[in-house]
C-alpha positions in Angstrom: 51.1 -33.5 27.7 54.9 -33.8 27.3 54.8 -37.2 29.0 52.6 -38.6 26.3 55.0 -37.5 23.6 58.1 -38.8 25.5 56.4 -42.2 25.7 56.2 -42.7 21.9 59.9 -42.0 21.6 60.7 -44.7 24.1 60.5 -47.3 21.3 63.9 -48.4 20.0 64.9 -46.5 16.9 62.0 -44.0 17.1 64.1 -41.0 17.5 66.5 -42.0 14.7 63.9 -42.7 12.0 61.8 -39.7 12.9 64.8 -37.3 12.8 65.9 -38.7 9.4 62.3 -38.5 8.2 62.2 -34.8 9.1 65.2 -34.0 7.0 63.8 -36.0 4.1 60.3 -34.4 4.2 61.5 -30.8 4.2 62.3 -31.0 0.4 58.6 -31.2 -0.6 57.5 -27.7 0.5 61.0 -26.4 -0.2 60.9 -27.6 -3.8 57.5 -26.2 -4.7 58.3 -22.6 -3.6 62.0 -23.1 -4.7 60.9 -23.8 -8.3 58.5 -20.8 -8.2 61.1 -18.4 -6.9 64.0 -19.8 -9.1 62.0 -19.4 -12.3 60.5 -16.0 -11.4 64.1 -14.9 -10.8 65.7 -16.4 -13.9 62.9 -15.9 -16.4 60.8 -13.1 -15.0 57.7 -14.9 -16.1 55.4 -15.5 -13.1 52.8 -17.4 -15.1 55.4 -19.9 -16.3 56.9 -20.2 -12.8 53.5 -21.0 -11.3 52.7 -23.5 -14.0 56.0 -25.4 -13.6 55.7 -25.4 -9.8 52.1 -26.6 -10.2 53.3 -29.4 -12.5 55.7 -30.6 -9.8 53.0 -30.6 -7.1 50.4 -32.3 -9.2 53.0 -34.8 -10.5 53.8 -35.7 -6.9 50.2 -36.0 -6.0 49.8 -38.7 -8.6 53.2 -40.4 -8.5 53.6 -40.3 -4.7 51.0 -42.9 -4.2 52.5 -45.1 -6.9 55.9 -44.9 -5.1 54.1 -45.8 -1.8 52.3 -48.7 -3.5 55.7 -50.1 -4.7 56.9 -49.6 -1.1 54.0 -51.7 0.2 54.9 -54.5 -2.2 58.7 -54.4 -2.1 59.7 -52.5 1.1 61.1 -49.0 1.9 64.7 -50.0 1.6 64.3 -51.2 -2.0 62.1 -48.5 -3.4 63.1 -45.3 -1.7 66.6 -45.1 -3.1 65.4 -45.5 -6.7 62.5 -43.0 -6.4 64.9 -40.5 -4.7 67.5 -41.0 -7.4 64.9 -40.3 -10.2 63.5 -37.2 -8.3 67.0 -35.8 -7.7 67.9 -36.3 -11.4 64.7 -34.4 -12.3 65.7 -31.5 -10.0 69.2 -31.4 -11.4 67.8 -31.3 -14.9 65.4 -28.5 -13.9 68.3 -26.5 -12.4 70.4 -26.9 -15.6 67.6 -26.0 -17.9 66.6 -22.9 -15.9 70.2 -21.8 -15.8 70.8 -22.4 -19.5 67.6 -20.8 -20.7 66.4 -24.1 -22.2 62.9 -24.3 -23.9 59.9 -24.2 -21.6 58.9 -27.8 -22.3 62.1 -29.1 -20.7 61.2 -27.3 -17.5 57.9 -29.1 -17.4 59.5 -32.5 -18.3 62.0 -32.3 -15.4 59.4 -30.9 -13.0 57.3 -34.0 -13.7 60.3 -36.3 -13.1 61.0 -34.5 -9.8 57.5 -35.4 -8.7 58.7 -39.0 -8.1 59.9 -37.6 -4.7 58.7 -40.1 -2.1 56.1 -39.0 0.5 58.3 -39.3 3.5 55.6 -38.3 5.9 53.7 -41.4 4.9 56.9 -43.5 5.3 57.4 -42.2 8.8 53.7 -42.8 9.7 54.0 -46.3 8.4 56.8 -47.0 10.9 54.9 -45.5 13.8 51.9 -47.7 12.8 54.1 -50.8 12.8 55.3 -50.0 16.3 52.1 -48.9 17.9 49.3 -50.5 15.9 46.2 -51.1 18.1 47.4 -48.8 20.9 46.4 -45.3 22.0 50.1 -44.2 21.4 49.4 -44.4 17.7 47.0 -41.5 17.9 49.7 -39.5 19.8 52.3 -40.4 17.1 49.9 -39.3 14.3 49.2 -36.0 16.1 52.8 -35.3 16.4 53.3 -36.1 12.7 50.5 -33.6 11.7 52.2 -30.9 13.8 55.5 -31.7 12.1 53.8 -31.4 8.7 52.5 -28.0 9.6 56.0 -26.8 10.7 57.6 -28.0 7.5 55.0 -26.1 5.4 55.7 -23.0 7.4 59.5 -23.3 7.4 60.0 -24.7 3.9 58.5 -21.9 1.7 60.0 -19.2 3.8 63.4 -20.9 3.6 63.1 -21.3 -0.1 62.5 -17.6 -0.7 65.4 -16.6 1.5 67.8 -19.1 -0.2 66.9 -18.2 -3.8 66.8 -14.4 -3.3 69.7 -13.9 -0.8 72.1 -16.4 -2.4 71.4 -17.4 -6.0 68.1 -18.4 -7.8 68.9 -22.1 -7.9 69.8 -22.3 -4.2 66.5 -23.6 -2.9 65.9 -26.5 -5.3 69.6 -27.4 -4.9 69.3 -27.5 -1.1 66.0 -29.5 -1.4 67.8 -32.1 -3.5 70.7 -32.4 -1.0 68.3 -32.7 2.0 66.4 -35.4 0.2 69.6 -37.4 -0.5 70.9 -37.0 3.1 67.5 -37.7 4.7 66.8 -40.8 2.7 70.4 -42.0 3.1 69.9 -41.8 6.9 66.4 -43.2 6.9 66.7 -46.3 4.7 69.5 -48.2 6.6 67.3 -48.3 9.8 66.0 -51.7 9.1 64.8 -52.5 12.6 61.9 -50.1 12.3 61.1 -50.7 8.7 57.6 -52.3 8.2 57.9 -55.8 6.8 56.5 -56.6 3.4 53.4 -58.7 4.1 51.5 -61.1 1.9 49.3 -59.6 -0.8 45.7 -60.4 -1.3 44.4 -61.9 -4.6 42.9 -58.5 -5.7 44.8 -58.3 -8.9 47.0 -55.6 -7.5 44.2 -53.1 -7.1 45.1 -49.6 -5.9 44.3 -48.6 -2.3 42.2 -45.8 -3.8 39.6 -48.4 -4.9 38.8 -48.9 -1.3 35.6 -46.9 -0.4 37.0 -45.5 2.9 40.2 -44.4 1.2 38.4 -42.8 -1.7 35.9 -40.9 0.5 38.5 -39.7 2.9 40.9 -38.6 0.1 38.0 -36.5 -1.4 37.2 -35.0 2.0 40.8 -33.9 2.4 40.8 -32.6 -1.2 38.0 -30.3 -0.3 39.5 -29.5 3.1 42.8 -28.7 1.5 41.2 -25.9 -0.5 40.8 -24.0 2.7 44.5 -23.5 3.5 44.9 -23.0 -0.3 42.5 -20.1 -0.1 44.5 -18.8 3.0 47.7 -18.9 0.9 46.3 -16.8 -1.9 44.1 -14.4 0.2 46.9 -13.9 2.8 49.1 -12.7 0.0 46.4 -10.5 -1.5 45.5 -8.8 1.8 49.2 -8.3 2.6 49.8 -6.7 -0.8 46.8 -4.4 -0.2 48.4 -3.4 3.1 51.6 -2.5 1.3 53.7 -5.2 3.0 53.8 -8.7 1.5 55.9 -10.0 4.4 52.7 -9.8 6.5 51.5 -12.9 4.6 54.0 -14.9 6.5 52.2 -13.9 9.7 48.9 -15.2 8.4 50.5 -18.6 7.4 52.3 -18.9 10.7 49.2 -18.2 12.8 47.2 -20.8 10.8 49.9 -23.4 11.6 50.1 -22.3 15.2 46.4 -22.9 15.7 46.5 -26.2 14.0 49.7 -27.3 15.8 48.5 -26.4 19.3 45.2 -28.3 18.9 47.0 -31.2 17.3 49.4 -31.6 20.2 46.5 -31.3 22.8 44.4 -33.8 20.8 47.2 -36.4 20.7 48.0 -36.1 24.4 44.4 -37.0 25.5 42.9 -40.5 25.7 39.5 -40.7 24.0 36.7 -43.2 24.1 34.5 -41.5 21.4 34.2 -43.5 18.1 36.5 -42.3 15.2 33.4 -41.8 13.0 31.9 -39.4 15.5 35.2 -37.6 15.9 35.4 -37.2 12.1 32.0 -35.7 11.9 32.8 -33.2 14.7 36.1 -32.3 13.1 34.7 -31.7 9.6 31.7 -29.9 10.9 34.0 -27.6 13.0 36.2 -27.1 9.9 33.1 -26.1 7.8 31.7 -23.7 10.5 35.0 -21.9 11.0 35.1 -20.9 7.3 32.0 -18.7 7.8 33.9 -15.9 9.6 36.2 -15.5 6.5 33.2 -13.7 4.9 33.7 -10.9 7.4 37.4 -10.5 6.8 38.7 -7.4 4.8 42.3 -7.2 5.9 45.4 -8.9 7.4 44.3 -8.3 11.0 41.0 -10.0 10.6 42.6 -12.8 8.6 45.0 -13.5 11.4 42.2 -14.0 14.0 40.1 -16.1 11.7 42.8 -18.4 10.5 43.8 -19.2 14.0 40.2 -20.4 14.7 40.1 -22.3 11.4 43.4 -24.0 12.2 42.1 -25.4 15.5 40.1 -28.1 13.7 42.7 -28.9 11.0 45.3 -31.1 12.7 42.9 -33.1 14.9 40.7 -33.9 11.8 43.8 -35.1 9.9 44.7 -37.3 12.8 41.3 -38.9 12.9 41.4 -39.4 9.1 44.7 -41.2 9.4 43.3 -43.3 12.2 40.3 -44.4 10.2 42.6 -45.3 7.2 44.9 -47.3 9.5 41.9 -49.2 11.0 40.1 -50.0 7.6 43.0 -50.6 5.3 44.9 -53.9 4.9 48.4 -53.8 6.1 49.8 -54.5 2.6 48.2 -51.3 1.3 48.7 -49.0 4.3 51.6 -46.8 3.0 49.8 -46.2 -0.3 46.5 -45.4 1.5 48.3 -42.9 3.8 50.0 -41.3 0.8 46.6 -40.9 -1.0 45.5 -38.8 2.1 48.5 -36.6 1.8 48.1 -36.4 -2.0 44.4 -35.4 -1.6 45.3 -32.7 0.8 48.2 -31.3 -1.3 46.0 -31.3 -4.4 43.3 -29.5 -2.5 45.8 -26.8 -1.4 47.0 -26.3 -5.0 43.5 -26.2 -6.5 42.1 -24.0 -3.7 45.0 -21.5 -4.2 44.5 -21.4 -8.0 40.7 -21.1 -7.9 40.8 -18.4 -5.2 43.2 -16.4 -7.3 40.9 -16.5 -10.3 37.8 -15.7 -8.3 39.5 -12.9 -6.4 40.8 -11.3 -9.6 37.4 -11.4 -11.2 34.9 -10.9 -8.3 36.9 -9.4 -5.4 38.0 -10.3 -1.9 34.7 -11.5 -0.5 34.2 -13.9 -3.4 37.8 -15.1 -2.9 37.4 -16.1 0.7 34.0 -17.7 -0.1 36.0 -20.5 -1.8 36.8 -21.8 1.7 33.1 -21.7 2.6 32.2 -23.8 -0.4 35.1 -26.2 0.2 34.1 -26.7 3.8 30.5 -27.3 2.8 31.5 -29.9 0.2 33.8 -31.6 2.8 30.9 -31.8 5.3 28.5 -33.1 2.6 31.0 -35.9 1.6 31.5 -36.8 5.2 27.7 -37.1 5.9 27.3 -39.2 2.7 30.2 -41.5 3.6 29.6 -41.8 7.3 27.4 -44.8 7.3 29.9 -46.7 5.2 32.8 -45.6 7.3 31.0 -46.5 10.5 30.2 -50.0 9.2 33.9 -50.5 8.1 35.1 -49.4 11.5 32.8 -51.8 13.3 33.9 -54.6 11.1 37.5 -53.8 11.7 36.9 -53.6 15.5 35.2 -57.0 15.5 38.2 -58.5 13.7 40.6 -56.9 16.1 38.6 -58.0 19.1 38.4 -61.5 17.9 42.2 -61.6 17.2 43.1 -60.1 20.6 40.6 -62.3 22.5 42.2 -65.3 20.9 45.5 -63.9 22.2 44.1 -63.5 25.7 44.0 -59.7 25.8 41.6 -56.8 25.1 41.3 -54.4 22.2 42.9 -51.0 22.9 41.1 -48.6 20.7 37.5 -47.6 19.9 36.2 -47.2 16.4 
């Protein structure tokens, strides 16, 4: 397995852009929890803190794809500095308003501006795609990226809480802004691995979301994201019932470990199964592993069940990204990848919020049932969209085969 991952870093510039991208993607999870912790410390109002943090997350879910769309049209080196500058300005304004006790509307305004933060995981994936398009190594690269995403979402929130409680309330958003500046400043100058700006089709500038595969897969991830969203809320609830909130960190970590291990193993293997079949297997497995949540009544049970649930998460994400890469025109790829991440993030936010409401009104069993409903909806969407996805993948495969045959080679991947 290590050999497969060493291979992808053999490409010139791969280690440099992935390292810079890691620094630049940490601010996203750091900022959400940082805003929540900062405002709860400075205002004492948890409802306001949650709403402002949610405004940032939903703003990024909407603005992130717009930034990536501009990247597809103008290039990373031209768009990322501007988007980063506006986002950091928003974070700075949010810090000042929180410190000065400014009116609540100013917090929402600057949180929305902060949402212009670029989706660096999509930018990194776009560079891997440019290097390894049409080869099995691209799946390995996507698998590694999914594992890195998991790690950032474990490390980021925990780091935010430590910074803003041990140092001063504004510490986490401040560090997030600094990491974003440094990461993007290191990432952008690496022109040799930057995807070129290709010609645009005469589609009137339509969004990548108007593509049926992108829309269906974004909705699948929206539903799938509600599952870790439920885990976030119920993990805290069960830990609080046990009298030790820090146990929630164990629940989050185990979920990420299960997903990370399976993602690494999935990326290291060569597969001949069609992507459409792998998607069906992944989403079906995801839906089925939500059923044991109904039997959970405490932290110990939650730890076991989230590990099993996490096993299908990263591989399914890798397959989704692979289908998007195969069915999306190159001039829309970064935006399409960002819509996948936005769908997932929105699902996490919605799942966490809905679970909280359901748990407060109907109890723990009803709270965990949010994941079961979300998994069923993800499977239903997959089954409905599978014929269309299969047809698009076959069409893409034929186009690839024709192009490669004209070049004297053979296509490297199965659809």
